[in-house]
C-alpha positions in Angstrom: 25.5 26.9 33.1 21.9 27.9 33.2 19.4 25.4 34.4 15.8 26.0 33.2 13.4 26.4 36.1 10.2 24.3 36.2 6.9 26.0 36.8 4.9 25.0 39.9 1.8 23.1 39.2 -0.4 25.7 40.9 1.0 28.4 38.5 0.3 26.1 35.5 -3.3 25.7 36.6 -3.7 29.4 37.1 -2.3 30.2 33.6 -4.5 27.5 32.1 -7.6 28.9 33.9 -6.9 32.5 32.7 -6.3 31.2 29.1 -9.6 29.3 29.2 -11.5 32.3 30.5 -10.1 34.7 27.9 -10.8 32.2 25.1 -14.3 31.7 26.4 -15.0 35.4 26.5 -13.6 35.8 22.9 -15.7 32.9 21.6 -18.8 34.3 23.4 -18.4 37.7 21.9 -17.8 36.4 18.4 -20.8 34.1 18.7 -23.3 36.7 20.0 -22.2 39.5 17.6 -21.6 37.6 14.3 -22.9 34.1 14.3 -26.1 34.0 16.5 -27.6 37.3 15.4 -29.8 37.1 12.4 -28.2 38.6 9.3 -30.3 41.5 8.1 -29.7 42.9 4.7 -29.9 46.6 5.1 -31.4 48.5 2.1 -29.3 51.4 0.9 -30.7 54.8 1.9 -32.0 57.0 -0.9 -30.5 60.4 -0.4 -31.4 63.2 -2.8 -28.8 65.8 -3.2 -29.9 69.2 -4.6 -28.0 70.2 -7.6 -26.7 73.7 -7.6 -27.1 75.4 -11.0 -24.3 77.8 -11.8 -24.7 80.4 -14.5 -22.0 80.3 -17.3 -19.0 82.5 -16.8 -18.7 85.4 -19.1 -15.1 85.7 -20.4 -15.5 89.2 -21.7 -13.6 91.9 -19.7 -15.7 95.0 -19.4 -13.4 98.1 -19.3 -16.1 100.8 -18.8 -15.1 101.2 -15.2 -11.7 102.6 -16.4 -13.5 105.8 -17.6 -14.8 106.6 -14.1 -13.1 108.2 -11.1 -10.5 107.4 -9.5 -9.0 105.8 -12.6 -9.4 109.0 -14.7 -7.4 111.0 -12.1 -4.4 108.8 -12.5 -1.5 110.5 -14.2 1.6 109.2 -15.9 4.7 110.3 -14.0 7.2 112.3 -16.2 9.9 110.3 -17.8 8.2 106.9 -17.8 7.6 105.3 -21.1 4.7 102.9 -21.1 4.6 100.0 -21.6 7.7 99.1 -19.7 10.1 96.9 -21.6 12.8 94.7 -19.9 16.4 95.4 -20.7 19.2 92.9 -20.5 19.7 91.7 -17.0 22.1 89.4 -15.2 25.7 88.6 -15.8 27.3 86.4 -18.5 29.0 84.3 -15.8 27.1 84.2 -12.6 29.9 82.4 -10.7 32.4 85.2 -10.9 32.8 87.0 -7.5 30.9 90.2 -7.0 33.2 93.2 -6.9 30.9 95.4 -4.8 30.7 92.9 -1.9 34.3 93.2 -0.8 35.4 96.8 -0.2 39.1 97.8 -0.3 39.2 97.8 3.6 38.4 94.1 3.6 41.3 93.2 1.3 43.9 94.4 3.7 
């Protein structure tokens, strides 16, 4: 069975002295920084921020640049119909296995 040890009286006095010193320092710092100092009300600073004026955005798209080089030199390749239209893509059941992934050599 464990028997609690008693502290020596010299150790008790040392711990008490350290506790009193630490509390004294804390109380001193609190008193000098918060209580003893005169409370000064600081006036807010007046800061003037320059306002940047932005001109309104013009939503019109000017296409006159398309009539200049190099855009006038562009040619439509033969066989391409513009505008491009999308055809039917994908599979009706995407969970079916893909036939081109497995070649006939892999099935052996």
